[in-house]
N, C-alpha and C positions, 0 to 999 in steps of 0.2 A: 653435525650434532654437537651439542655443548659438552665440554669436558667437565664432569661433575666435580673434579678436584679444584677447578678454577672458577667455580660458580660465583665466587665473591668478587671477581674482577669487574664484571659489568654492574654489579650491585654497588660497589664502592666508587666506581669511576665518576659518577656525577658529583658525589661529595668531595672527592679530591679536586675535581675541576673547580668547584666553587671556592674551596679553601685556597688553592694556588692562585687563582685569578684575583681573589680578594687581596691576598698578600702582595701580589705584583702591583696592583693599582695603588695600594696603600704606600708601598715603598717608593714607587716612581711618581706618585701623585698625578696619575694619568687623568684623573677627573678634571684637572686644570687645563687639560689639552683636548677636551671635547669628548672624552669617554663618559657615557651616561652611567650613573651608579644608582643603587637603590635608595641611598640616603636614610633619613630617619624613619624608623619603624616603631610604632607605639607598642611597648611591651606589656605582657600580662594578658589576662582574659577580660572580656567585657563584663561589666557589672550587670546584674539582673535588670531587665527592663519590663518586668511584668506590671509594675505599678503605672507604667505609661500607656498601657493598653486601654483604648477608648472605643466605644461603639456609637457614640452620639456626637462626634465631632463633625466639622464641616468638610473634612476630607475623606470620610469613610467610603463614599461611593467611588471616588477616584482611586483610593487604595485598593478597593475590591477589584476594580477593573484592571489595574496594573498587576495585582496579585494573580488574577486569573490568567492573564497573558504570560506572566513570568512562569507560572506553574506549567502551562502547556509547553512553552519553549524548553524549560528545564527537563520536563519528563520526556519530551521528544528527543532531546539531545542525549539524555541518559540511555534511553532504549536503543537509539541508533548506535551509540558507542558500544553499549553492551553487546548488541547483536553482532557488530563487526568483529569484536574480539572473541565472542562465543563461536562464530563461524571459523575463525582462524584456529582456535584451540579444540574445536570439535565437541563442545558441550552445549546443553540446552539452557535457554534463558526463560525464566518464568516472569512474564510481564506483570502479573498480579503482585508477586512478592517485590518486584522492583518498585511498583507504585506505593505499596505499603512502606517500604524502606524509605523512599523519597519523602512521603508524607510525614512519617515519624521524625526523620532527620531535620526537615525544615520546621516542623512544629517545635521541636526541642531547641533548634537554633534561634528561632524567633524570640524566645524568652530572654536571650542575651544580645539582641540586635545584630544577629549574624547576617551576612550576605546570603542571598538565595543559593542553596547548595544543590548540586546536580552531579551526575557522573562525569568527572573531569576527563576530557580527552587527553590533555597533556600528561596528567599524572598516571592515567591508565597506560598510555603509550610508554612512559618511562618504566612503570612496573613490568610491563610485558617485555620490554627490552632487557630489563635486569633479570628476567627469568622467574619472576614470582608466580606461584601457582595457587596459593590459598589466601584466605582473608587474614591470615596472621600478618602478612605484609602490611595490611591496612592498620592493624593494631599497633605494630611497630612504628608506622608512619605517624599515627595520631599521637602516640607518646612522644615521639621525636619533635613533632610540631609543638606540642604542649611545652616541652622543656625548652625549645628554642624561643618560644614566646616569653617564657618566664626568665630565661637566663642569657640568651645569646643574641637578642635583637640588635644590641649595640655593635656586635661584631660584624653584622651584615651591612653596616653603613657603606662600606667601600666595595661591596659586591657589584660587579658590572652587570648591567641588564643584558648585555650581549651573551654572557655565559649561560644565563638562565634560558634565553631563547635557543642557544645552541644545544642545550641538553634535550629540549623538547624536539628540535629539528632532527637531532641524531637518532631519535627513536622512530621517526616517521617513515624512512625508506622501507622498512620491513612491512609496513602496512599497505604500501602501494603494490597491488597485484595486477601487473600488466596482462598476464595470461587470462585472468578472470574478466578483465575489462574487454579483452578481445573475444572471449567466449560469449559475453553478453551482447556484443555487437553482432556476432554471427546469429545468435538465437533470436533477439528482439531489438530492433533499431530504436524503438521508443523507450525501452528500458535503458538502453545505452545513453539516450539523450538525457534521461533523468540522472544517470550516473555522472555524465559529463557536466550537467548543470550543478550538481552537488559539489563536484571537484572544483569547478571554476569559482563557485560562490565561496567555498571555504578558502581557496587559495588567495583570492583577491579581496575578500571582505571579512567574513567570520563564519564560524560553525553554524550559527543561527541562520544566517542568510543562505548558506549552502543547503541546510535542511529545508528551509522554506521554498527554495527553488526546486529541489527534488520532489517535495510534497506537491507543489503546484503542478509540475509536469505530470506526475503520476495521477493526480486528481483529474487533470484535463484528459489524460488517456482513458481513464475509467468512464468519464463523462461522455467522451466521443464514442466509445464502444456501446454505451447505454443508449445514446441518441440514435446511432446508426447500426443496429444489430444486423447480423447476417440472416438471410432467408435461403434455405437450401431446398432444392428439388430432390425428391426421393424416388428411388426405383427399387424393385424387388430383386433380390439375388435369386438366380434360378434354383428351383426345387427346394426353396426355403420360405419361411414366413418373416424373414429379416429384410427390413427396408433401410437403405443407406443412401448417402448423397451420390448422385449419378456422376458428378464431376470427379469425385475421389475414387469411386468404384465404377469404371466404365462397363463392367459386366452386368451392372444392375439394369433391370429392364423396366421401362416406363409402361404403365398400363394404359391401353388405348381408351379414350373417353374420360379418363380420370387424371387429375392434376394434383399431385401430392407434394405439399410443402411442409417444412419444419422451421419454426421460429426459434432462433438461437438467442433468446433473451430471457432472463429470469423475471423481468418486469415488463408488463404491457401497460404503459402509463402515458401521461400527457407529453412526456419528452420524446417518445418514439412512436406513438399510436398512429399519427398521420403518415409518418415515414413508412411504417410497415404496411399500412393499407395501400398506399401508392406503389410501394415496391411489389406487393403481391399482384396488384392489377397489372403492373408493367410486365412482370414475368409471365402472367397469364396471356397477355396480349402478344408478347414475343413468341411464346410457344405456339399460339394459334397461327401467327403470321409466318413462322419459320418452318412449318410443315405443310405438305399437301394434304388438305383435309378431305375426308369423305364423311358422309352422314354418320357412319359408324365411329370414326375416329375423333369427331369434333368433341371438344371438352364439354362435358355435361355436369360434372361434379368436381368441386374443389375440396380436397381433404387437407385440413390443417392439423399437423401434429403439434400439440401444445405441451409436450412432455417437459420442456425446459421452462415453461412459464409458471413461476411459483405464485405470482400475485398479479392482480389487475385493478386498475382504478376506473373511475367513471369515464375518463377520456378514452381508455382502452376499450371499455364496453361500447361506447358510442362509435368508435372506429369499427368494431366488429358488426354493429348494427348497420352502419353505412355500407360496409363490405357486403353484408347479406342482402341489403336492398339492391345494390348495384348488380350483384350476381343474379338475383331474381329477374331484374329487368333485362338481363342478357340471356335468360332462359337456362340458368345454371343453378345448382344447389350447393349450399355450404354444409360441410360435415367437419366436426371437430373431434379430435382423438386425445385420450388420456388427459383429461382436465383434472387439475389438482383440486383438493377439497375447497380451498378458499376461492379459487376461480369459479368453479361450477356453482358454489353457493351464491356468489354475487351475480352470476348470470341468471340464476333462477329468480333472485329478488328483482332483477331488472326486466324480467319477462322475456329475455332473449332466447332462453331454452324453449319456451312455448312457441316463439316465432319460427325457430329452426325446426322444431319437432323432435320427438323422442328418437326417431330414426336417423337423426343427424348427430348423435352423440355415441361414441364407441370407446372401448377400453384400449384397443391396440389398432395400429395401422392395418395389420393383416385382416382383422375382423371387419374394419370399415371397407377395405377394398373388396373383400369377398361378398359382403352384404350389398355394396353398390353394384357389383357385377351381376349378382343375382337379381337385383331390382331392375337393372337395365335389360337383362334377358327376359324377365317376366313382361316388361313393357313391350319389348320387340315382338313377343309371341302373341300379344293381343291383336 
């Protein structure tokens, strides 16, 4: 824990380092022996550039493209840095307020030809290392920078670049959480891959490259899960109306003559429709071939639990139609359970509900199973 009486030590340490290193370089003229220094800095504030704003020039389209890319990168970096430090300090980050602050800041800065502003990782790290807790530190920092630009830029001529880098680097070790990285590795290997990609990208290139690598890996993971969603076979827990995955709950009992599956995807679309249709038929075939069938136990009805499917497109509807046709050719019936409003509305418009029949749509799996068993019993008694 920090000693409250000595809180000013970490706060003043970077300033003392800059002053001492600048004096040493100036007195020893180390810049003549290969030490890189800041050199000349233009003093004062930039003049207003509002009069230079044009919307009919030849470079408007290019400026808009670069501005859009810069805004996305700047916002992504600011949110990433903010969430990182919010997680460390245990407070909530409001993304909407961050976007408003970023927009206002860059809009005001553009009137004086300022560089694109974002949440600086280096300054945030130094602030965190110094023990700053509120935005008052930013106000003090802004006033200090303003005074430095007006009065002290000439004094920074001999400041070595290495000391500025060392101030940033000294604040970084506290941000590297090995235990959290190990926890991510144990929980999800793909998340750890994104974490590792971000670390390597930032370490060897830049924050922007690290963010792009992490976003690309995360997007690829989401895309992979969307293209190849899981399909679970369901069974009934004894003496209940609860149906759950038979692999996860071995006590769940499969109903003879019925094959109950649940689609674990929020979208049934062009990206996964054919995969799901083929996967369902493959599971159905494996179940038939893997058991010694009798006329009573042969699968006659396929029940699809659509609880997780929030929406469907024309490719998904076509896949269901093809599945229905193939099942009919095999002497089986398709039954669907718990269709969301958007899904059943589109199925009605496509006439698929008419093809399946009103007796093929149910609210719960238990209702569907009971109705199918009653229907089978009635047919067997004829």
